[in-house]
Structures are given as C-alpha cells and as structure tokens.
C-alpha positions as CSV (number, residue, x, y, z in Angstrom):
1,M,-24.5,-123.8,-7.0
2,I,-25.8,-121.6,-9.9
3,I,-25.9,-123.0,-13.4
4,S,-26.5,-121.1,-16.6
5,L,-29.0,-122.9,-18.9
6,N,-27.2,-121.5,-22.0
7,W,-23.9,-123.0,-20.7
8,L,-25.6,-126.3,-19.9
9,K,-26.9,-126.5,-23.4
10,E,-23.3,-126.5,-24.7
11,Y,-22.9,-130.0,-23.2
12,V,-26.4,-131.5,-23.5
13,D,-29.3,-131.0,-26.0
14,F,-32.8,-130.6,-24.6
15,S,-35.9,-128.7,-25.5
16,V,-37.9,-129.0,-22.2
17,S,-38.8,-125.8,-20.3
18,P,-36.6,-124.7,-17.4
19,E,-39.4,-125.6,-15.0
20,E,-39.7,-129.2,-16.3
21,L,-35.9,-129.6,-16.2
22,A,-35.9,-128.3,-12.7
23,D,-38.6,-130.8,-11.7
24,R,-36.7,-133.7,-13.2
25,L,-33.4,-132.7,-11.6
26,T,-35.1,-132.3,-8.3
27,M,-36.7,-135.8,-8.5
28,S,-33.3,-137.2,-9.3
29,G,-31.9,-135.8,-6.1
30,L,-30.5,-132.4,-7.3
31,E,-32.9,-130.0,-5.7
32,V,-33.4,-126.9,-7.8
33,E,-34.0,-124.1,-5.2
34,S,-34.8,-121.2,-7.6
35,I,-35.1,-120.3,-11.3
36,E,-34.1,-116.8,-12.4
37,Y,-34.8,-115.5,-15.9
38,V,-31.9,-113.2,-16.6
39,G,-32.6,-110.3,-18.9
40,K,-36.4,-110.8,-18.8
41,A,-36.9,-107.3,-17.4
42,L,-35.1,-105.9,-20.5
43,E,-37.1,-107.7,-23.2
44,S,-38.7,-104.5,-24.5
45,V,-35.3,-102.7,-25.1
46,V,-34.2,-103.0,-28.7
47,V,-31.2,-102.2,-30.9
48,A,-31.7,-98.9,-32.8
49,E,-29.6,-96.9,-35.3
50,I,-29.1,-93.2,-35.0
51,L,-30.0,-91.8,-38.4
52,D,-29.1,-88.2,-37.6
53,M,-28.6,-85.9,-34.7
54,G,-28.3,-82.2,-33.9
55,K,-28.4,-79.7,-31.0
56,H,-31.5,-79.0,-29.1
57,P,-32.6,-75.4,-30.1
58,D,-33.4,-74.5,-26.5
59,A,-30.9,-76.5,-24.4
60,D,-27.1,-76.5,-24.9
61,K,-26.6,-79.8,-23.1
62,L,-29.3,-81.8,-25.0
63,S,-29.3,-83.4,-28.4
64,L,-32.1,-84.2,-30.9
65,C,-31.8,-87.6,-32.4
66,R,-33.8,-89.5,-35.0
67,V,-33.4,-93.2,-34.6
68,S,-34.8,-96.3,-36.3
69,D,-35.5,-99.8,-35.0
70,G,-35.8,-101.2,-38.5
71,E,-39.5,-100.7,-38.7
72,A,-40.2,-97.1,-37.6
73,E,-38.4,-93.9,-36.7
74,Y,-38.5,-92.1,-33.4
75,P,-37.5,-88.6,-32.3
76,I,-35.4,-88.8,-29.1
77,V,-34.1,-86.0,-26.9
78,C,-30.9,-87.2,-25.3
79,G,-28.5,-85.7,-22.7
80,A,-25.5,-87.7,-23.7
81,S,-22.8,-86.6,-26.2
82,N,-20.8,-89.8,-26.8
83,M,-22.8,-90.9,-29.9
84,K,-22.9,-90.0,-33.5
85,A,-25.0,-90.7,-36.6
86,G,-24.7,-94.3,-37.6
87,D,-24.1,-95.6,-34.1
88,K,-26.1,-98.6,-32.9
89,V,-27.7,-97.9,-29.5
90,A,-30.1,-99.4,-26.9
91,L,-33.6,-97.9,-27.3
92,A,-36.3,-98.0,-24.7
93,K,-39.5,-96.9,-26.5
94,A,-42.4,-95.3,-24.8
95,G,-44.2,-97.8,-22.6
96,T,-41.0,-99.7,-21.7
97,V,-40.6,-100.5,-18.0
98,L,-36.9,-100.5,-17.0
99,P,-36.0,-102.6,-13.9
100,P,-34.5,-101.2,-10.7
101,G,-30.8,-100.4,-11.0
102,P,-28.1,-97.9,-10.0
103,K,-29.7,-95.1,-11.9
104,F,-33.3,-95.8,-11.1
105,P,-33.5,-97.6,-7.8
106,E,-37.2,-98.1,-8.1
107,G,-37.3,-98.7,-11.8
108,I,-38.9,-96.3,-14.3
109,T,-41.6,-96.4,-17.1
110,I,-40.5,-94.6,-20.2
111,K,-43.2,-92.2,-21.5
112,K,-43.6,-90.0,-24.5
113,A,-42.9,-86.4,-23.4
114,K,-42.0,-82.9,-24.5
115,I,-38.5,-81.9,-23.3
116,R,-37.9,-78.1,-23.7
117,G,-40.6,-78.1,-26.4
118,Q,-39.3,-81.1,-28.4
119,V,-41.1,-84.4,-28.5
120,S,-39.2,-87.4,-27.3
121,E,-40.7,-90.9,-27.9
122,G,-38.3,-92.9,-25.8
123,M,-34.8,-93.0,-24.3
124,L,-31.4,-94.0,-25.5
125,C,-30.0,-96.0,-22.6
126,A,-26.8,-96.2,-20.7
127,E,-25.6,-99.3,-18.9
128,N,-26.4,-98.1,-15.4
129,E,-30.0,-97.2,-16.6
130,L,-30.4,-100.8,-17.6
131,G,-29.0,-102.3,-14.5
132,L,-26.0,-103.6,-16.5
133,G,-23.4,-101.4,-14.8
134,I,-22.8,-99.1,-11.9
135,E,-21.5,-96.1,-13.7
136,S,-21.6,-94.9,-17.3
137,D,-19.9,-92.1,-19.2
138,G,-22.7,-91.9,-21.8
139,I,-25.2,-94.1,-23.6
140,M,-24.4,-97.7,-24.5
141,I,-22.8,-97.9,-28.0
142,L,-23.3,-101.3,-29.5
143,P,-21.1,-103.1,-32.1
144,P,-21.5,-101.8,-35.7
145,G,-22.9,-105.2,-36.7
146,A,-25.9,-105.0,-34.3
147,V,-29.1,-105.3,-36.2
148,P,-31.8,-102.7,-35.5
149,G,-34.9,-104.2,-34.0
150,T,-33.0,-107.0,-32.3
151,R,-33.8,-107.4,-28.6
152,L,-30.9,-106.0,-26.6
153,I,-30.8,-109.2,-24.4
154,D,-30.2,-111.3,-27.6
155,E,-27.5,-108.9,-28.9
156,L,-25.7,-108.9,-25.6
157,G,-26.2,-112.6,-25.0
158,V,-27.8,-112.1,-21.6
159,N,-31.0,-113.9,-22.5
160,D,-30.5,-116.8,-20.1
161,V,-32.0,-118.8,-17.2
162,L,-30.1,-119.5,-14.0
163,L,-30.9,-122.5,-11.9
164,E,-29.8,-122.5,-8.3
165,I,-29.1,-126.1,-7.3
166,G,-28.6,-127.4,-3.8
167,I,-25.8,-129.9,-4.1
168,T,-25.7,-132.4,-1.3
169,P,-22.4,-133.9,0.1
170,N,-23.0,-137.2,-1.7
171,R,-23.2,-135.6,-5.2
172,P,-19.8,-133.9,-5.7
173,D,-19.9,-135.1,-9.3
174,C,-22.4,-132.4,-10.0
175,L,-20.3,-129.5,-8.7
176,S,-19.6,-128.4,-12.3
177,V,-21.5,-127.6,-15.5
178,V,-20.3,-130.9,-17.0
179,G,-21.4,-132.9,-14.0
180,T,-24.8,-131.3,-14.1
181,A,-25.0,-131.9,-17.8
182,R,-24.4,-135.6,-17.2
183,E,-27.3,-135.7,-14.8
184,A,-29.6,-133.7,-17.1
185,A,-28.8,-136.1,-19.9
186,A,-29.7,-139.0,-17.7
187,V,-33.0,-137.7,-16.5
188,L,-33.9,-136.5,-20.0
189,S,-32.7,-139.7,-21.8
190,G,-30.4,-137.5,-23.8
191,T,-26.7,-137.2,-24.7
192,A,-24.0,-135.2,-23.1
193,G,-20.5,-134.5,-24.4
194,Y,-17.4,-132.4,-24.1
195,R,-17.1,-130.2,-27.2
196,H,-13.4,-129.4,-26.7
197,V,-11.9,-131.9,-24.1
198,C,-8.3,-131.3,-25.0
199,K,-8.4,-128.0,-26.8
200,G,-5.1,-126.2,-26.8
201,I,-2.9,-129.0,-25.4
202,G,-2.2,-130.9,-28.6
203,R,-4.3,-134.0,-27.9
204,T,-7.0,-135.6,-29.9
205,R,-10.4,-134.2,-29.1
206,R,-12.8,-136.8,-27.7
207,R,-16.4,-136.8,-26.8
208,L,-18.0,-138.4,-23.7
209,R,-21.6,-139.5,-24.3
210,I,-24.1,-140.5,-21.6
211,R,-27.0,-142.7,-22.5
212,R,-30.0,-143.9,-20.7
213,D,-31.6,-146.6,-22.9
214,K,-32.5,-149.9,-21.3
215,I,-30.2,-149.4,-18.4
216,A,-30.6,-151.3,-15.2
217,R,-32.0,-149.2,-12.3
218,G,-32.2,-146.1,-14.5
219,L,-28.5,-145.3,-14.1
220,P,-26.6,-143.7,-17.0
221,Q,-24.2,-145.8,-19.0
222,I,-21.0,-144.1,-20.1
223,Y,-19.2,-144.6,-23.4
224,L,-15.8,-143.3,-24.3
225,P,-15.0,-143.7,-28.0
226,R,-11.4,-143.5,-29.1
227,N,-12.1,-142.7,-32.7
228,K,-14.8,-142.9,-35.4
229,E,-13.7,-146.3,-36.8
230,R,-14.0,-148.0,-33.4
231,E,-17.1,-149.0,-31.6
232,D,-18.0,-147.3,-28.3
233,R,-16.4,-148.9,-25.3
234,P,-18.7,-149.7,-22.3
235,V,-18.2,-148.5,-18.8
236,S,-16.4,-151.7,-17.8
237,Q,-13.4,-150.5,-19.9
238,M,-13.6,-146.9,-19.0
239,D,-10.5,-147.0,-16.6
240,E,-8.4,-148.4,-19.4
241,D,-9.5,-145.8,-21.9
242,A,-9.0,-143.0,-19.4
243,A,-5.5,-144.1,-18.7
244,R,-4.7,-144.2,-22.4
245,I,-6.0,-140.6,-22.8
246,G,-3.9,-139.4,-19.9
247,G,-0.8,-140.8,-21.6
248,D,-1.7,-139.6,-25.1
249,K,1.1,-137.5,-26.5
250,G,-0.7,-136.0,-29.5
251,H,-1.5,-139.0,-31.8
C-alpha cells in the first residue's frame, strides 16, 4: 500500500524525517519497502510571470518573452502561442535538469542558448516536458494568484513523500490512511484524529485521539470524547460510545 505523507499529516502531527518514520513503522511491524520523494526532480522549476512578449524577428512560429521570477528578468525564446503578458508560467532556468518524461525520455539539461540569433536563458515548460502529463497543447499556465519565485512543486502541491508499506494479513487495520495514522501516532507517542468524521451528513463532528503515555505493553489507548464538557472515555467504554454515534440523528 502507498501512503502520502502529506495526507498522513492531516491525521497525525509529527516532525521526524520520512526515513525515521519508516524505521519506526518497520520496527512496529509495518514494513516500509520504499520511500519516494515526489516532485524532487522539479525542485529547480519556479513560477514566473510573463512581463511582455512579441514575435521573433527571424522565425514566424517563435515568440520572444521577457519573464520574471520575482528577483531577476530572463529573455526566453518560446515556440508556444497559448500565453500572453501577465500569465504565470513554469520557468526552467539555465542549469535546470528536467527528469525523464513523455517529451524528453532521457531527461534534459536546460542551457543558455541563441535561437535564431536571440538569446534564451531558460524554457517555459509544458506539462509533458515536466513529466506531469502525456500531451500538452502549449506551455503550462498557472493560476493568476501564483507568486513568482515559488517552487512549482509547492504551487502545484506535489511536494510530497510516498511510503510503500507491506501490509501483512494480520494488520488489516492499517489498510487506510487513518489506520496508518493511528500506528504512526502510537510509535511516535503522538495524537491522531479525524478532522471531519461526519462532514456532510448532519452529525456532530467528533475527534478520535490515540495516546501512548504509560500504556501497558506499549499499545495505544483510545479515547472517544462526546463533547468538550465531558471527560475522555477510556477504551473499555468505546463500544457504547460507538453505538451512540451510530444512532446519532444530528444532536
């Protein structure tokens, strides 16, 4: 099973590195088979704004763009035509190494070059050039609110780490993000919770917390509070509380 670390953090708070989390989960019986840093290959690609653009004097199908990453301006020769001044785009500056993808199967290093006599100090990227899509009708146009200089992986929300976990038959409780969050909370002595347990069905939202303080044999203890005024109920009364939640009609 593959778990997104960003998704996991929606249920449990932790600050340890992915490698340390993987070690602790493995020691608890959930073997982490691999760790993949999603978006790492695109760390050097940034958001840029097209300040102005015009036609290439010696090529009908090329455009001359002047773009800014918030700190400096760059002349770019571009073959696309779907952009305009003011658009926010993905800029790979000279020296950027793009990963293998549909457009560049072996990857490519962006270099400063002269194209038909005009200097180009980078490339305005399309999705298929970044490995984010198979085909593209032009360069990637980002939302108007994108901030120049921001890493593209942060703007797109693809700055993540994926853990591949080998779930054994005796741990079906971890066949979900929530189940894995419970285990992570236990091994990290943290707290896990549902942010929106009953969202959209008219029931009171409740939070499930998992603690690991002074617990016999290192097993997590589960508390299911009914409301803020009432003390947490121990695991011995969990069935009763769960039954009440199941019959809750909106009060």
